[in-house]
N, C-alpha and C positions, 0 to 999 in steps of 0.2 A: 496315487491311483484314482482312476475315472470311478466316483461313486456310485453311478447307476450300474456297472458292471458288477454281475451276481457271480461271475469268475474270471479271474484274471490270473495268466499265468506268463512267467518268463523265464525263459530259457531252463523248462522243465525237463529233466533228465534222469533217468534211472537205467542202472548198469547192474546187471546181474554176473560176476567173474567178466567173463570177456563180453559177453552176449548184451549190448544196448537194446533196451525193450522200448524205451519213450525217448526220444532224441532231439533235444532245443526246442521242446513244445512252447510255443505263445499262443494262449488260446484265451479269446475274449467271448463272454456270452452275456448278453444284456438280461436285465432282469425281468421276468416274467415270460423268458422265452421257453418254448421248448426245444432243445438242442439235440438234434440225431448224431450220433457217432458210428461211423460205418468204416470197415474194415474187413479183410479176410483173417481166418486165424491167426493168431501169431504176430496182428500189426500192432500190437500195443495198447488195445482199446482198454481191456482189463486192467491193465497195470498202471494207465492214466487215469480211473476212477479209482483204485485203490490209493492211491496219493491223494484225491481229491479228497477221500472220505477218511484220510489219518490213518488208514489201514497200513500204509506203504511209506517209507521214509523216504524223499527223494535223494538221489545222489548229488545233485547239483539242481538250481533254481527256486524260485521263489513262488508260492501259490497266495493269492488273496482272493476273500469271500467278502462281497460287498465294501472292498475297499480295505480291509483290514487282514493282516498279515496271518497265512493258518499255519500252525507251527505244532509239532508231536508232541511237544512237552506240555507242563500245566500251565502254561502261559495264558490260556484263551479259552477255558472250558465252556466258558457261555455261547461263544462262536461254535464249538464242537456241537454244542445242544442244539444248535439251528439246523443242523444238516440231517438228513433220513438218506441210508445207505441200504438196496439193496441187491445183495450180491447174487450170481446165477446158480448157487447152489447151497442157498441157506437151508438150513434142516427146520423141519417143524416138531414140536414136542407132542409125537402123536398120541399119548396116553391124556393129554390134558382137553376139556372142551375149549371151544372156539372163543367164550366168553372170559376162562379163567387164565387163557394163553395171553390174550390180548391185556387183561386187567396186570397180568404178572410185568409185563413189559412198561406198562403205564407206572406203576409202582417203582419200576427202574430209573425210571425218568422222575421221579419224585413228585408225580401229581397227587394233589389233595385229593382226598375221598370224594366231594361231591363234584369238582372237576373231574376226576378222572371217571367217575359214573355217565357225567355228561357228555364226556369224549369219548366213551365206549359205545354209546347209542348213536352218536353222529357217525363214526365212523363205520360201525355196522350196515347203517343205511347207506351210506356212500358205497361199501362196495359189496351191497345187495346180498347180505349173510345174516339178517336181523332175524330170521326164521331157523338159523342154525346155530343159533348163540348158546345152545345147550349140547349142542352136539360133539361128541370126539371127534378131534381132526382126522384120526384112522378113516373116519367114513366119509369123508369130503371128496369130491372129484377132483382131479389134477388143477382144473381152471378154479376151483372155489380153495383151494389149499396155495394158490399162487396169488388169491386176491388177498387173502388173509395175511400172506406175507407183505404185501404192499400195507395193508391196514398197520401191522407192526412197526412198520419202517414209518407210518406220518401218524401214529398216536400221539406224538409230542408236537405235532405241528410245525414241522422244520420250514425254513423258507427255502431251503434249496436240497431238492430231491436227486439222488444219483441211483439209477437203475440200468443192470447190467445184464441184459438179455432177458429182460423182464416175463417176453412172451414166447419163450423157446418151449420147444415140444405141445403148446398148447393148438388145441382145435380151431376153427375159425370162428365160432360161435364166442368160445371163452377169450379169443385175442378181439372180438368186438366188444364184449364187456368190459375188458381191461381199456382198450381204447376209451372209451366213454369215460372211466374214471378220471385217466391220465387229463381228460379235455377238462372235465369239472374240477381237477387239482389247479390246473393252469388260470382256468377261470376266477378260483379261489385269491391267484396271485403268489401262486409258488413257481420258482424256476426249476426246471425239470432236464436235467442231462441223462438221455436214454441211448443203450446201444444195443443194437438189433440186427438179426441177417434179414429179418423181413421188412425187406425195402419199401414194400406197398405200405406197411402200416406207418414207417417214420414219412413217408411221403405224406401221408393223409392228417398226421400228427403233427409234424415238425414247422418251424417259421423257420430255422436256420439246419444246418447240418455242416459236420467235418467230416472229413476223409482221410484215415490213416494208412499208411503204409511202410512197412519194416521200420514203424517207431515213428516215425514223421507224420507231421499234420500237413498232407500234402494240400488240402484244398480247405477253406473254412468263408462259408457267406450265407446269405439270407438265401432260403429255399427258391424264392421268385428271381433272385439275381444268377443262382446256377442255371435254371431253366432257362433264361433268356441267354447268357453266355455260352452253354455248353451243349442244350437241348435243340437238336434240328427240328425244323417244322415236318412235318410227313403227311402226305394225302394218299387217302386209299379211293381208286375210280373204277368202277364198274360199270360195264356195257354189255347192249344186246347184239352188239357188232363184233367187228372184226376186231380182235385184241390188238391186231398189228397195226392194223391203220391207229388206233388210239395210240399206241407206241410212238408211232411215225410222229404223229401230232405234238405228243410230250417231248421227244427226242429233239425238236424245231425249235423249244422255247427256251429262253436265256436263262430262267430262273428254276430249272428242272437240272440238278445235279446229276443223282442216279435214278433207277429205276430196279424194281424186281418185280418180274411176272407171277401172279398166282393164276395158274392155266385152269385147273379145277373150279375155280370161280369165275373165270373172265374176267379176271381184275389185273389191276397194276399199283405197287405202291411206289411212290416217289418221294425223294430228299427235297423238299423246297425253300428256296431260301428268301422269298417274297415276303410283304407283309399280308395280312387280311385282305386288301384292298387287290394285291396283287393277285392273291388265288381266285377272287371274285372274277376279277378280269379272264384268268384263266379259264375259269368255268364257263364266262358267258362265251370267250372264242372258241373254245368246244362243243358249246351248242348251236351258235351260228355255222359250225363248220360241218353240220349234221352228226356230230356224233351220238349215236343214242345211250347216253349214260343215265344208268338206275342206282348210281352211287358216288357222292363225291364228299368224301368224309377227311376232315382236316383233323389231325393230333399232334401230338408232341413226346418226342422222345421221353421214358418215361426216367425214375430215378435209377433203376437199376440198368438202364442201358447207358446213363451218365457215366455211373460207378464204373461199370466194364470198361468203359473206353478210356477213362480214365487209369485204370490199372493197366490196361495193354498200353497206355503210353510210358507208364513208370516203369513197365518190363521191358520195353524198346530203349 
């Protein structure tokens, strides 16, 4: 196995009776990456993560963590202690205080007293709950509870963090706070696998993404490569003049593939197959032809659009 791979699976399969939840998955995640796992409900994301966390036994296939085989028996307890797993429905002990809850888990991981106290202070500062250390968990907001769950997951300083839908149900501010913590953990050298339906969060956080459909890993690539390969460039143009004149000019351009008129804004959005230099040439030619442009804005299709496009391809 390649040593720098934090996660490597070969032929990983999980079957429940006649249903194959994860089907022959070869997954490779480099050390230090934030890897986003995308897919509709029932695609197999949770089952895959549970197998990586040793919470589920594979039907067939192999899992390697940092080059070492991961088994559910007693053969590698040290390796299992380097994992942190946050399921999407992990219960909290509402009648405990924040400090006592984290202290309880630090004891389960057998952290010595001095290291335990030091680690609790470090983690509470990271998740921004230092001022709530003596508060009962039942009094915390949903976002605070989710950050506390993450703190419990990293209390033992894992090298690999497995997060299943960690921002589900959180408001935008709570999601932003969670993203900042994930970025800090990556900067500290942790490898993070995160599944989420909030694709805008993954686009901001991840270095690579994998897309699952019906148990198969249909895409796995760096975010940059995915955008280069699958995201079309789009240009939004607005004019003070006649929209039909602008559309007429665009129709004649060889690098304009499709266009969508936005009449209430006197604008048109086009799919453009050229380079940055080509779009600059297009702008120059429109102005020289007397088109009174008020906006010429280049964008790229986002992760959500790519995901939906790939989903339609699989369906057809």
